[in-house]
N, CA and C atoms of all chains as a GROMACS GRO file, in nm:
protein
  597
    1UNK      N    1   3.737   0.784  -0.803
    1UNK     CA    2   3.671   0.909  -0.841
    1UNK      C    3   3.743   0.971  -0.960
    2UNK      N    4   3.666   1.011  -1.060
    2UNK     CA    5   3.734   1.068  -1.175
    2UNK      C    6   3.784   1.210  -1.143
    3UNK      N    7   3.886   1.254  -1.218
    3UNK     CA    8   3.952   1.380  -1.186
    3UNK      C    9   3.858   1.499  -1.184
    4UNK      N   10   3.760   1.497  -1.279
    4UNK     CA   11   3.672   1.614  -1.284
    4UNK      C   12   3.585   1.623  -1.158
    5UNK      N   13   3.537   1.506  -1.114
    5UNK     CA   14   3.458   1.505  -0.990
    5UNK      C   15   3.541   1.553  -0.873
    6UNK      N   16   3.663   1.503  -0.866
    6UNK     CA   17   3.752   1.544  -0.758
    6UNK      C   18   3.772   1.695  -0.760
    7UNK      N   19   3.785   1.746  -0.883
    7UNK     CA   20   3.807   1.890  -0.894
    7UNK      C   21   3.683   1.967  -0.850
    8UNK      N   22   3.565   1.915  -0.885
    8UNK     CA   23   3.442   1.982  -0.844
    8UNK      C   24   3.424   1.979  -0.694
    9UNK      N   25   3.458   1.864  -0.636
    9UNK     CA   26   3.444   1.853  -0.491
    9UNK      C   27   3.538   1.949  -0.419
   10UNK      N   28   3.650   1.975  -0.483
   10UNK     CA   29   3.746   2.065  -0.417
   10UNK      C   30   3.694   2.208  -0.415
   11UNK      N   31   3.588   2.234  -0.489
   11UNK     CA   32   3.531   2.368  -0.488
   11UNK      C   33   3.445   2.395  -0.365
   12UNK      N   34   3.410   2.291  -0.294
   12UNK     CA   35   3.324   2.310  -0.177
   12UNK      C   36   3.396   2.390  -0.069
   13UNK      N   37   3.330   2.493  -0.021
   13UNK     CA   38   3.390   2.565   0.091
   13UNK      C   39   3.352   2.497   0.222
   14UNK      N   40   3.412   2.540   0.330
   14UNK     CA   41   3.396   2.469   0.457
   14UNK      C   42   3.252   2.467   0.507
   15UNK      N   43   3.185   2.580   0.488
   15UNK     CA   44   3.046   2.586   0.534
   15UNK      C   45   2.960   2.486   0.459
   16UNK      N   46   2.978   2.478   0.326
   16UNK     CA   47   2.900   2.384   0.246
   16UNK      C   48   2.938   2.239   0.277
   17UNK      N   49   3.066   2.216   0.304
   17UNK     CA   50   3.109   2.081   0.343
   17UNK      C   51   3.037   2.038   0.470
   18UNK      N   52   3.032   2.130   0.564
   18UNK     CA   53   2.968   2.099   0.692
   18UNK      C   54   2.820   2.070   0.671
   19UNK      N   55   2.756   2.154   0.591
   19UNK     CA   56   2.614   2.135   0.564
   19UNK      C   57   2.591   2.001   0.493
   20UNK      N   58   2.677   1.971   0.397
   20UNK     CA   59   2.667   1.844   0.325
   20UNK      C   60   2.677   1.725   0.418
   21UNK      N   61   2.774   1.732   0.509
   21UNK     CA   62   2.790   1.623   0.606
   21UNK      C   63   2.659   1.598   0.681
   22UNK      N   64   2.597   1.707   0.723
   22UNK     CA   65   2.471   1.695   0.798
   22UNK      C   66   2.361   1.635   0.710
   23UNK      N   67   2.351   1.685   0.588
   23UNK     CA   68   2.247   1.636   0.496
   23UNK      C   69   2.268   1.487   0.467
   24UNK      N   70   2.394   1.450   0.443
   24UNK     CA   71   2.422   1.310   0.411
   24UNK      C   72   2.395   1.220   0.530
   25UNK      N   73   2.428   1.268   0.650
   25UNK     CA   74   2.398   1.189   0.770
   25UNK      C   75   2.248   1.167   0.782
   26UNK      N   76   2.169   1.272   0.756
   26UNK     CA   77   2.023   1.260   0.762
   26UNK      C   78   1.971   1.163   0.657
   27UNK      N   79   2.023   1.176   0.536
   27UNK     CA   80   1.980   1.086   0.428
   27UNK      C   81   2.011   0.942   0.463
   28UNK      N   82   2.127   0.922   0.522
   28UNK     CA   83   2.169   0.788   0.559
   28UNK      C   84   2.075   0.729   0.665
   29UNK      N   85   2.041   0.812   0.763
   29UNK     CA   86   1.948   0.766   0.866
   29UNK      C   87   1.810   0.737   0.807
   30UNK      N   88   1.767   0.824   0.718
   30UNK     CA   89   1.638   0.804   0.654
   30UNK      C   90   1.636   0.672   0.577
   31UNK      N   91   1.747   0.647   0.507
   31UNK     CA   92   1.756   0.524   0.429
   31UNK      C   93   1.754   0.400   0.519
   32UNK      N   94   1.823   0.408   0.633
   32UNK     CA   95   1.820   0.296   0.728
   32UNK      C   96   1.678   0.270   0.777
   33UNK      N   97   1.608   0.380   0.807
   33UNK     CA   98   1.471   0.365   0.857
   33UNK      C   99   1.381   0.304   0.749
   34UNK      N  100   1.398   0.350   0.625
   34UNK     CA  101   1.318   0.294   0.516
   34UNK      C  102   1.342   0.144   0.500
   35UNK      N  103   1.469   0.106   0.508
   35UNK     CA  104   1.500  -0.037   0.496
   35UNK      C  105   1.433  -0.118   0.606
   36UNK      N  106   1.436  -0.060   0.726
   36UNK     CA  107   1.373  -0.126   0.839
   36UNK      C  108   1.222  -0.139   0.816
   37UNK      N  109   1.161  -0.034   0.760
   37UNK     CA  110   1.018  -0.039   0.733
   37UNK      C  111   0.986  -0.147   0.630
   38UNK      N  112   1.072  -0.161   0.529
   38UNK     CA  113   1.050  -0.268   0.431
   38UNK      C  114   1.051  -0.405   0.498
   39UNK      N  115   1.150  -0.424   0.584
   39UNK     CA  116   1.162  -0.554   0.652
   39UNK      C  117   1.043  -0.580   0.744
   40UNK      N  118   1.008  -0.476   0.822
   40UNK     CA  119   0.895  -0.488   0.914
   40UNK      C  120   0.764  -0.512   0.841
   41UNK      N  121   0.744  -0.438   0.734
   41UNK     CA  122   0.619  -0.451   0.661
   41UNK      C  123   0.605  -0.591   0.602
   42UNK      N  124   0.716  -0.646   0.558
   42UNK     CA  125   0.718  -0.782   0.506
   42UNK      C  126   0.673  -0.882   0.614
   43UNK      N  127   0.734  -0.869   0.731
   43UNK     CA  128   0.699  -0.958   0.842
   43UNK      C  129   0.551  -0.943   0.879
   44UNK      N  130   0.507  -0.818   0.891
   44UNK     CA  131   0.372  -0.792   0.940
   44UNK      C  132   0.266  -0.825   0.834
   45UNK      N  133   0.300  -0.806   0.709
   45UNK     CA  134   0.208  -0.846   0.600
   45UNK      C  135   0.180  -0.995   0.610
   46UNK      N  136   0.285  -1.071   0.628
   46UNK     CA  137   0.270  -1.217   0.634
   46UNK      C  138   0.186  -1.259   0.754
   47UNK      N  139   0.197  -1.184   0.862
   47UNK     CA  140   0.120  -1.218   0.982
   47UNK      C  141  -0.024  -1.168   0.975
   48UNK      N  142  -0.043  -1.053   0.912
   48UNK     CA  143  -0.173  -0.986   0.924
   48UNK      C  144  -0.266  -1.003   0.803
   49UNK      N  145  -0.209  -1.028   0.686
   49UNK     CA  146  -0.295  -1.042   0.568
   49UNK      C  147  -0.289  -1.188   0.525
   50UNK      N  148  -0.378  -1.266   0.583
   50UNK     CA  149  -0.371  -1.411   0.562
   50UNK      C  150  -0.484  -1.462   0.473
   51UNK      N  151  -0.592  -1.384   0.463
   51UNK     CA  152  -0.706  -1.430   0.384
   51UNK      C  153  -0.689  -1.400   0.236
   52UNK      N  154  -0.791  -1.433   0.160
   52UNK     CA  155  -0.792  -1.398   0.017
   52UNK      C  156  -0.796  -1.248   0.001
   53UNK      N  157  -0.726  -1.198  -0.098
   53UNK     CA  158  -0.725  -1.053  -0.120
   53UNK      C  159  -0.836  -1.014  -0.216
   54UNK      N  160  -0.940  -0.950  -0.161
   54UNK     CA  161  -1.055  -0.916  -0.244
   54UNK      C  162  -1.076  -0.765  -0.251
   55UNK      N  163  -0.998  -0.690  -0.174
   55UNK     CA  164  -1.017  -0.546  -0.174
   55UNK      C  165  -0.883  -0.474  -0.173
   56UNK      N  166  -0.884  -0.350  -0.221
   56UNK     CA  167  -0.758  -0.278  -0.225
   56UNK      C  168  -0.729  -0.200  -0.099
   57UNK      N  169  -0.823  -0.207  -0.004
   57UNK     CA  170  -0.797  -0.139   0.123
   57UNK      C  171  -0.784  -0.242   0.234
   58UNK      N  172  -0.714  -0.203   0.339
   58UNK     CA  173  -0.701  -0.290   0.455
   58UNK      C  174  -0.832  -0.285   0.534
   59UNK      N  175  -0.880  -0.398   0.582
   59UNK     CA  176  -0.998  -0.388   0.670
   59UNK      C  177  -0.952  -0.353   0.812
   60UNK      N  178  -1.049  -0.328   0.898
   60UNK     CA  179  -1.018  -0.279   1.032
   60UNK      C  180  -0.923  -0.372   1.108
   61UNK      N  181  -0.952  -0.501   1.096
   61UNK     CA  182  -0.871  -0.599   1.168
   61UNK      C  183  -0.726  -0.597   1.120
   62UNK      N  184  -0.712  -0.592   0.987
   62UNK     CA  185  -0.577  -0.591   0.930
   62UNK      C  186  -0.501  -0.466   0.971
   63UNK      N  187  -0.572  -0.354   0.971
   63UNK     CA  188  -0.506  -0.229   1.007
   63UNK      C  189  -0.460  -0.232   1.153
   64UNK      N  190  -0.547  -0.279   1.240
   64UNK     CA  191  -0.510  -0.289   1.382
   64UNK      C  192  -0.395  -0.387   1.399
   65UNK      N  193  -0.403  -0.498   1.326
   65UNK     CA  194  -0.297  -0.599   1.333
   65UNK      C  195  -0.163  -0.539   1.291
   66UNK      N  196  -0.165  -0.459   1.184
   66UNK     CA  197  -0.041  -0.399   1.135
   66UNK      C  198   0.023  -0.310   1.241
   67UNK      N  199  -0.062  -0.230   1.307
   67UNK     CA  200  -0.008  -0.142   1.411
   67UNK      C  201   0.045  -0.222   1.529
   68UNK      N  202  -0.034  -0.319   1.574
   68UNK     CA  203   0.010  -0.402   1.685
   68UNK      C  204   0.139  -0.476   1.651
   69UNK      N  205   0.147  -0.522   1.528
   69UNK     CA  206   0.264  -0.597   1.484
   69UNK      C  207   0.391  -0.514   1.500
   70UNK      N  208   0.385  -0.389   1.455
   70UNK     CA  209   0.503  -0.303   1.467
   70UNK      C  210   0.536  -0.277   1.614
   71UNK      N  211   0.432  -0.245   1.692
   71UNK     CA  212   0.457  -0.214   1.833
   71UNK      C  213   0.514  -0.334   1.907
   72UNK      N  214   0.458  -0.452   1.882
   72UNK     CA  215   0.508  -0.572   1.953
   72UNK      C  216   0.646  -0.612   1.905
   73UNK      N  217   0.674  -0.585   1.777
   73UNK     CA  218   0.808  -0.612   1.725
   73UNK      C  219   0.910  -0.525   1.797
   74UNK      N  220   0.872  -0.398   1.817
   74UNK     CA  221   0.962  -0.307   1.890
   74UNK      C  222   0.975  -0.351   2.036
   75UNK      N  223   0.864  -0.394   2.097
   75UNK     CA  224   0.870  -0.446   2.235
   75UNK      C  225   0.968  -0.562   2.242
   76UNK      N  226   0.959  -0.649   2.139
   76UNK     CA  227   1.048  -0.764   2.135
   76UNK      C  228   1.194  -0.720   2.131
   77UNK      N  229   1.219  -0.622   2.045
   77UNK     CA  230   1.357  -0.575   2.036
   77UNK      C  231   1.404  -0.515   2.169
   78UNK      N  232   1.317  -0.436   2.231
   78UNK     CA  233   1.353  -0.376   2.359
   78UNK      C  234   1.376  -0.484   2.464
   79UNK      N  235   1.289  -0.585   2.462
   79UNK     CA  236   1.302  -0.695   2.558
   79UNK      C  237   1.433  -0.769   2.541
   80UNK      N  238   1.471  -0.792   2.418
   80UNK     CA  239   1.597  -0.863   2.392
   80UNK      C  240   1.715  -0.781   2.442
   81UNK      N  241   1.713  -0.653   2.411
   81UNK     CA  242   1.823  -0.566   2.455
   81UNK      C  243   1.835  -0.565   2.608
   82UNK      N  244   1.718  -0.557   2.672
   82UNK     CA  245   1.716  -0.554   2.817
   82UNK      C  246   1.773  -0.684   2.874
   83UNK      N  247   1.728  -0.794   2.816
   83UNK     CA  248   1.773  -0.924   2.864
   83UNK      C  249   1.925  -0.940   2.847
   84UNK      N  250   1.973  -0.895   2.731
   84UNK     CA  251   2.119  -0.903   2.707
   84UNK      C  252   2.196  -0.821   2.811
   85UNK      N  253   2.141  -0.704   2.841
   85UNK     CA  254   2.204  -0.618   2.938
   85UNK      C  255   2.212  -0.688   3.074
   86UNK      N  256   2.102  -0.752   3.112
   86UNK     CA  257   2.101  -0.827   3.239
   86UNK      C  258   2.203  -0.941   3.238
   87UNK      N  259   2.211  -1.011   3.123
   87UNK     CA  260   2.305  -1.122   3.114
   87UNK      C  261   2.448  -1.073   3.133
   88UNK      N  262   2.476  -0.956   3.078
   88UNK     CA  263   2.613  -0.901   3.089
   88UNK      C  264   2.648  -0.869   3.233
   89UNK      N  265   2.544  -0.830   3.307
   89UNK     CA  266   2.567  -0.789   3.445
   89UNK      C  267   2.602  -0.903   3.539
   90UNK      N  268   2.583  -1.029   3.492
   90UNK     CA  269   2.607  -1.142   3.583
   90UNK      C  270   2.752  -1.182   3.588
   91UNK      N  271   3.233   1.220  -1.784
   91UNK     CA  272   3.137   1.318  -1.732
   91UNK      C  273   3.136   1.312  -1.579
   92UNK      N  274   3.122   1.425  -1.517
   92UNK     CA  275   3.123   1.426  -1.371
   92UNK      C  276   2.980   1.418  -1.318
   93UNK      N  277   2.966   1.415  -1.188
   93UNK     CA  278   2.832   1.402  -1.132
   93UNK      C  279   2.748   1.526  -1.155
   94UNK      N  280   2.816   1.638  -1.184
   94UNK     CA  281   2.738   1.758  -1.214
   94UNK      C  282   2.663   1.744  -1.346
   95UNK      N  283   2.704   1.647  -1.424
   95UNK     CA  284   2.626   1.612  -1.541
   95UNK      C  285   2.662   1.691  -1.665
   96UNK      N  286   2.709   1.811  -1.652
   96UNK     CA  287   2.737   1.893  -1.768
   96UNK      C  288   2.882   1.873  -1.814
   97UNK      N  289   2.906   1.911  -1.936
   97UNK     CA  290   3.044   1.912  -1.980
   97UNK      C  291   3.087   2.058  -1.987
   98UNK      N  292   3.004   2.144  -1.927
   98UNK     CA  293   3.026   2.287  -1.934
   98UNK      C  294   3.162   2.321  -1.874
   99UNK      N  295   3.224   2.416  -1.932
   99UNK     CA  296   3.357   2.452  -1.885
   99UNK      C  297   3.352   2.561  -1.780
  100UNK      N  298   3.233   2.626  -1.769
  100UNK     CA  299   3.222   2.730  -1.668
  100UNK      C  300   3.241   2.668  -1.531
  101UNK      N  301   3.308   2.736  -1.443
  101UNK     CA  302   3.338   2.673  -1.315
  101UNK      C  303   3.221   2.685  -1.219
  102UNK      N  304   3.173   2.572  -1.166
  102UNK     CA  305   3.060   2.574  -1.074
  102UNK      C  306   3.100   2.631  -0.939
  103UNK      N  307   3.005   2.694  -0.875
  103UNK     CA  308   3.034   2.748  -0.742
  103UNK      C  309   3.021   2.638  -0.639
  104UNK      N  310   3.064   2.669  -0.519
  104UNK     CA  311   3.053   2.573  -0.410
  104UNK      C  312   2.910   2.525  -0.392
  105UNK      N  313   2.816   2.618  -0.399
  105UNK     CA  314   2.677   2.576  -0.375
  105UNK      C  315   2.619   2.500  -0.493
  106UNK      N  316   2.669   2.525  -0.615
  106UNK     CA  317   2.629   2.442  -0.730
  106UNK      C  318   2.669   2.296  -0.704
  107UNK      N  319   2.793   2.279  -0.662
  107UNK     CA  320   2.844   2.144  -0.636
  107UNK      C  321   2.764   2.077  -0.525
  108UNK      N  322   2.739   2.153  -0.419
  108UNK     CA  323   2.663   2.099  -0.307
  108UNK      C  324   2.523   2.056  -0.351
  109UNK      N  325   2.454   2.145  -0.422
  109UNK     CA  326   2.317   2.113  -0.464
  109UNK      C  327   2.312   1.993  -0.557
  110UNK      N  328   2.409   1.984  -0.647
  110UNK     CA  329   2.411   1.871  -0.741
  110UNK      C  330   2.431   1.740  -0.664
  111UNK      N  331   2.521   1.744  -0.567
  111UNK     CA  332   2.547   1.624  -0.486
  111UNK      C  333   2.423   1.581  -0.410
  112UNK      N  334   2.361   1.676  -0.343
  112UNK     CA  335   2.242   1.645  -0.264
  112UNK      C  336   2.133   1.587  -0.353
  113UNK      N  337   2.115   1.648  -0.469
  113UNK     CA  338   2.011   1.601  -0.560
  113UNK      C  339   2.038   1.459  -0.605
  114UNK      N  340   2.164   1.431  -0.638
  114UNK     CA  341   2.196   1.296  -0.684
  114UNK      C  342   2.176   1.193  -0.574
  115UNK      N  343   2.220   1.227  -0.455
  115UNK     CA  344   2.205   1.134  -0.343
  115UNK      C  345   2.057   1.107  -0.317
  116UNK      N  346   1.976   1.213  -0.320
  116UNK     CA  347   1.833   1.196  -0.292
  116UNK      C  348   1.764   1.114  -0.400
  117UNK      N  349   1.805   1.136  -0.525
  117UNK     CA  350   1.746   1.057  -0.634
  117UNK      C  351   1.779   0.910  -0.620
  118UNK      N  352   1.905   0.884  -0.588
  118UNK     CA  353   1.946   0.743  -0.573
  118UNK      C  354   1.875   0.678  -0.456
  119UNK      N  355   1.858   0.754  -0.348
  119UNK     CA  356   1.789   0.699  -0.231
  119UNK      C  357   1.644   0.667  -0.266
  120UNK      N  358   1.579   0.757  -0.340
  120UNK     CA  359   1.440   0.734  -0.378
  120UNK      C  360   1.428   0.612  -0.468
  121UNK      N  361   1.524   0.597  -0.557
  121UNK     CA  362   1.528   0.483  -0.648
  121UNK      C  363   1.543   0.352  -0.569
  122UNK      N  364   1.637   0.351  -0.478
  122UNK     CA  365   1.661   0.232  -0.396
  122UNK      C  366   1.537   0.195  -0.317
  123UNK      N  367   1.473   0.297  -0.261
  123UNK     CA  368   1.352   0.273  -0.183
  123UNK      C  369   1.241   0.215  -0.272
  124UNK      N  370   1.224   0.273  -0.390
  124UNK     CA  371   1.120   0.225  -0.481
  124UNK      C  372   1.147   0.081  -0.523
  125UNK      N  373   1.274   0.052  -0.553
  125UNK     CA  374   1.309  -0.083  -0.596
  125UNK      C  375   1.281  -0.185  -0.485
  126UNK      N  376   1.314  -0.148  -0.363
  126UNK     CA  377   1.289  -0.239  -0.250
  126UNK      C  378   1.139  -0.266  -0.236
  127UNK      N  379   1.060  -0.158  -0.250
  127UNK     CA  380   0.915  -0.174  -0.238
  127UNK      C  381   0.861  -0.265  -0.348
  128UNK      N  382   0.907  -0.243  -0.470
  128UNK     CA  383   0.860  -0.324  -0.583
  128UNK      C  384   0.895  -0.472  -0.563
  129UNK      N  385   1.016  -0.498  -0.517
  129UNK     CA  386   1.056  -0.637  -0.492
  129UNK      C  387   0.968  -0.704  -0.388
  130UNK      N  388   0.940  -0.630  -0.281
  130UNK     CA  389   0.857  -0.686  -0.174
  130UNK      C  390   0.714  -0.710  -0.221
  131UNK      N  391   0.662  -0.617  -0.300
  131UNK     CA  392   0.528  -0.634  -0.352
  131UNK      C  393   0.523  -0.756  -0.443
  132UNK      N  394   0.621  -0.766  -0.529
  132UNK     CA  395   0.627  -0.880  -0.620
  132UNK      C  396   0.627  -1.012  -0.542
  133UNK      N  397   0.713  -1.018  -0.444
  133UNK     CA  398   0.726  -1.140  -0.365
  133UNK      C  399   0.596  -1.175  -0.293
  134UNK      N  400   0.541  -1.077  -0.220
  134UNK     CA  401   0.424  -1.106  -0.137
  134UNK      C  402   0.295  -1.121  -0.217
  135UNK      N  403   0.282  -1.043  -0.323
  135UNK     CA  404   0.158  -1.050  -0.400
  135UNK      C  405   0.159  -1.170  -0.494
  136UNK      N  406   0.276  -1.210  -0.539
  136UNK     CA  407   0.285  -1.334  -0.616
  136UNK      C  408   0.242  -1.451  -0.528
  137UNK      N  409   0.293  -1.449  -0.408
  137UNK     CA  410   0.257  -1.552  -0.310
  137UNK      C  411   0.106  -1.557  -0.287
  138UNK      N  412   0.047  -1.437  -0.271
  138UNK     CA  413  -0.094  -1.431  -0.237
  138UNK      C  414  -0.186  -1.455  -0.357
  139UNK      N  415  -0.145  -1.412  -0.475
  139UNK     CA  416  -0.238  -1.409  -0.588
  139UNK      C  417  -0.216  -1.518  -0.692
  140UNK      N  418  -0.098  -1.576  -0.694
  140UNK     CA  419  -0.072  -1.680  -0.794
  140UNK      C  420  -0.032  -1.810  -0.724
  141UNK      N  421  -0.129  -1.877  -0.663
  141UNK     CA  422  -0.099  -1.996  -0.585
  141UNK      C  423  -0.046  -2.111  -0.671
  142UNK      N  424  -0.108  -2.128  -0.789
  142UNK     CA  425  -0.057  -2.230  -0.880
  142UNK      C  426  -0.041  -2.169  -1.019
  143UNK      N  427   0.082  -2.133  -1.054
  143UNK     CA  428   0.105  -2.063  -1.181
  143UNK      C  429   0.058  -2.145  -1.301
  144UNK      N  430  -0.029  -2.087  -1.382
  144UNK     CA  431  -0.076  -2.155  -1.503
  144UNK      C  432   0.001  -2.107  -1.624
  145UNK      N  433  -0.051  -2.137  -1.741
  145UNK     CA  434   0.022  -2.100  -1.863
  145UNK      C  435   0.009  -1.951  -1.895
  146UNK      N  436  -0.089  -1.885  -1.832
  146UNK     CA  437  -0.096  -1.738  -1.840
  146UNK      C  438  -0.166  -1.687  -1.716
  147UNK      N  439  -0.162  -1.554  -1.698
  147UNK     CA  440  -0.230  -1.496  -1.584
  147UNK      C  441  -0.380  -1.495  -1.611
  148UNK      N  442  -0.458  -1.535  -1.512
  148UNK     CA  443  -0.602  -1.528  -1.529
  148UNK      C  444  -0.652  -1.389  -1.491
  149UNK      N  445  -0.777  -1.360  -1.528
  149UNK     CA  446  -0.834  -1.230  -1.494
  149UNK      C  447  -0.839  -1.210  -1.343
  150UNK      N  448  -0.877  -1.317  -1.270
  150UNK     CA  449  -0.881  -1.304  -1.124
  150UNK      C  450  -0.743  -1.275  -1.067
  151UNK      N  451  -0.644  -1.341  -1.122
  151UNK     CA  452  -0.508  -1.318  -1.072
  151UNK      C  453  -0.466  -1.173  -1.092
  152UNK      N  454  -0.500  -1.118  -1.209
  152UNK     CA  455  -0.466  -0.978  -1.234
  152UNK      C  456  -0.540  -0.884  -1.142
  153UNK      N  457  -0.668  -0.910  -1.118
  153UNK     CA  458  -0.744  -0.827  -1.024
  153UNK      C  459  -0.682  -0.836  -0.886
  154UNK      N  460  -0.654  -0.958  -0.845
  154UNK     CA  461  -0.593  -0.980  -0.714
  154UNK      C  462  -0.463  -0.901  -0.703
  155UNK      N  463  -0.381  -0.906  -0.807
  155UNK     CA  464  -0.252  -0.836  -0.805
  155UNK      C  465  -0.267  -0.686  -0.785
  156UNK      N  466  -0.363  -0.627  -0.858
  156UNK     CA  467  -0.373  -0.481  -0.843
  156UNK      C  468  -0.432  -0.444  -0.708
  157UNK      N  469  -0.525  -0.525  -0.656
  157UNK     CA  470  -0.573  -0.503  -0.519
  157UNK      C  471  -0.458  -0.517  -0.419
  158UNK      N  472  -0.382  -0.622  -0.438
  158UNK     CA  473  -0.274  -0.654  -0.346
  158UNK      C  474  -0.171  -0.542  -0.340
  159UNK      N  475  -0.139  -0.490  -0.456
  159UNK     CA  476  -0.042  -0.382  -0.464
  159UNK      C  477  -0.084  -0.263  -0.380
  160UNK      N  478  -0.209  -0.220  -0.402
  160UNK     CA  479  -0.255  -0.102  -0.329
  160UNK      C  480  -0.263  -0.131  -0.180
  161UNK      N  481  -0.301  -0.252  -0.150
  161UNK     CA  482  -0.312  -0.291  -0.010
  161UNK      C  483  -0.173  -0.293   0.056
  162UNK      N  484  -0.076  -0.346  -0.017
  162UNK     CA  485   0.059  -0.354   0.038
  162UNK      C  486   0.113  -0.214   0.066
  163UNK      N  487   0.087  -0.123  -0.028
  163UNK     CA  488   0.137   0.013  -0.011
  163UNK      C  489   0.068   0.083   0.106
  164UNK      N  490  -0.062   0.060   0.120
  164UNK     CA  491  -0.127   0.129   0.234
  164UNK      C  492  -0.080   0.069   0.366
  165UNK      N  493  -0.047  -0.060   0.367
  165UNK     CA  494   0.009  -0.116   0.488
  165UNK      C  495   0.151  -0.062   0.512
  166UNK      N  496   0.225  -0.041   0.405
  166UNK     CA  497   0.359   0.016   0.419
  166UNK      C  498   0.352   0.152   0.488
  167UNK      N  499   0.253   0.230   0.449
  167UNK     CA  500   0.240   0.362   0.510
  167UNK      C  501   0.205   0.353   0.658
  168UNK      N  502   0.122   0.257   0.694
  168UNK     CA  503   0.088   0.239   0.835
  168UNK      C  504   0.211   0.191   0.912
  169UNK      N  505   0.282   0.095   0.856
  169UNK     CA  506   0.403   0.044   0.921
  169UNK      C  507   0.503   0.157   0.943
  170UNK      N  508   0.523   0.235   0.840
  170UNK     CA  509   0.618   0.345   0.847
  170UNK      C  510   0.578   0.444   0.957
  171UNK      N  511   0.451   0.484   0.957
  171UNK     CA  512   0.404   0.582   1.054
  171UNK      C  513   0.419   0.528   1.196
  172UNK      N  514   0.376   0.403   1.215
  172UNK     CA  515   0.381   0.343   1.348
  172UNK      C  516   0.525   0.328   1.397
  173UNK      N  517   0.612   0.282   1.307
  173UNK     CA  518   0.752   0.262   1.342
  173UNK      C  519   0.820   0.393   1.380
  174UNK      N  520   0.796   0.495   1.298
  174UNK     CA  521   0.861   0.624   1.323
  174UNK      C  522   0.810   0.688   1.452
  175UNK      N  523   0.679   0.677   1.476
  175UNK     CA  524   0.626   0.726   1.604
  175UNK      C  525   0.694   0.657   1.720
  176UNK      N  526   0.706   0.526   1.709
  176UNK     CA  527   0.765   0.449   1.818
  176UNK      C  528   0.912   0.486   1.837
  177UNK      N  529   0.984   0.505   1.726
  177UNK     CA  530   1.124   0.548   1.736
  177UNK      C  531   1.133   0.680   1.812
  178UNK      N  532   1.040   0.769   1.783
  178UNK     CA  533   1.036   0.897   1.852
  178UNK      C  534   1.015   0.879   2.001
  179UNK      N  535   0.922   0.791   2.037
  179UNK     CA  536   0.894   0.764   2.178
  179UNK      C  537   1.018   0.707   2.246
  180UNK      N  538   1.080   0.608   2.182
  180UNK     CA  539   1.195   0.543   2.243
  180UNK      C  540   1.314   0.638   2.256
  181UNK      N  541   1.334   0.719   2.153
  181UNK     CA  542   1.453   0.805   2.161
  181UNK      C  543   1.432   0.917   2.263
  182UNK      N  544   1.307   0.958   2.281
  182UNK     CA  545   1.278   1.056   2.385
  182UNK      C  546   1.304   0.995   2.522
  183UNK      N  547   1.262   0.870   2.534
  183UNK     CA  548   1.279   0.798   2.660
  183UNK      C  549   1.428   0.782   2.696
  184UNK      N  550   1.511   0.768   2.592
  184UNK     CA  551   1.652   0.744   2.618
  184UNK      C  552   1.734   0.873   2.620
  185UNK      N  553   1.667   0.986   2.620
  185UNK     CA  554   1.741   1.110   2.630
  185UNK      C  555   1.730   1.198   2.509
  186UNK      N  556   1.685   1.138   2.399
  186UNK     CA  557   1.636   1.222   2.290
  186UNK      C  558   1.736   1.290   2.199
  187UNK      N  559   1.853   1.232   2.177
  187UNK     CA  560   1.946   1.296   2.084
  187UNK      C  561   1.891   1.297   1.942
  188UNK      N  562   1.824   1.190   1.905
  188UNK     CA  563   1.778   1.178   1.767
  188UNK      C  564   1.633   1.221   1.749
  189UNK      N  565   1.574   1.273   1.854
  189UNK     CA  566   1.430   1.299   1.848
  189UNK      C  567   1.392   1.392   1.733
  190UNK      N  568   1.477   1.490   1.707
  190UNK     CA  569   1.442   1.588   1.604
  190UNK      C  570   1.436   1.528   1.465
  191UNK      N  571   1.542   1.457   1.431
  191UNK     CA  572   1.545   1.398   1.297
  191UNK      C  573   1.432   1.297   1.282
  192UNK      N  574   1.407   1.222   1.386
  192UNK     CA  575   1.299   1.123   1.380
  192UNK      C  576   1.165   1.194   1.358
  193UNK      N  577   1.146   1.302   1.432
  193UNK     CA  578   1.021   1.376   1.418
  193UNK      C  579   1.008   1.434   1.278
  194UNK      N  580   1.119   1.481   1.224
  194UNK     CA  581   1.112   1.542   1.091
  194UNK      C  582   1.086   1.438   0.983
  195UNK      N  583   1.119   1.313   1.012
  195UNK     CA  584   1.094   1.208   0.916
  195UNK      C  585   0.947   1.170   0.912
  196UNK      N  586   0.878   1.198   1.022
  196UNK     CA  587   0.742   1.150   1.037
  196UNK      C  588   0.652   1.180   0.919
  197UNK      N  589   0.671   1.295   0.860
  197UNK     CA  590   0.583   1.333   0.751
  197UNK      C  591   0.643   1.297   0.616
  198UNK      N  592   0.772   1.285   0.612
  198UNK     CA  593   0.839   1.287   0.483
  198UNK      C  594   0.858   1.156   0.410
  199UNK      N  595   0.814   1.044   0.465
  199UNK     CA  596   0.848   0.918   0.398
  199UNK      C  597   0.742   0.875   0.299
   0.00000   0.00000   0.00000
């Protein structure tokens, strides 16, 4: 960190530091969620949009598929976690 | 130059520093998000629209690309909404420490 930045940061009072911590934690969580959405959308696009692309909107089937894809992906994650938990218990 | 951007000698207040930091972080986050989206669109729409690359883009390929782009983005919005709703459901089920932040994200992405 350059000296001027360090000096500017030292101007933060405790209340603003606390608020900043909260804001940064939120931004970080938001960024994690966005990354997850990118990954999920990639997976679900490949599964749900398989035909020729002739329109700029999703048709009904594709839209339903996209929603189901996310929900089942989450079910899968929950199922894996549950199974791991059971395995640990043995 | 510091992150405040100015070379001004006047001393910034605590809240000036805070606001500048928040703004920079948010800008960088938006940039990162946009770049990720563009990369994914490029990858998936190239796959879908340019099956056998020729010596130039054909008119159909270009039409396909612009359709694909809009389609990818509208699917991104559905994925985002569905995922965030589900996160809200799951975190409520598990006791709900994160429920507020998740709920506040619902509209903002």
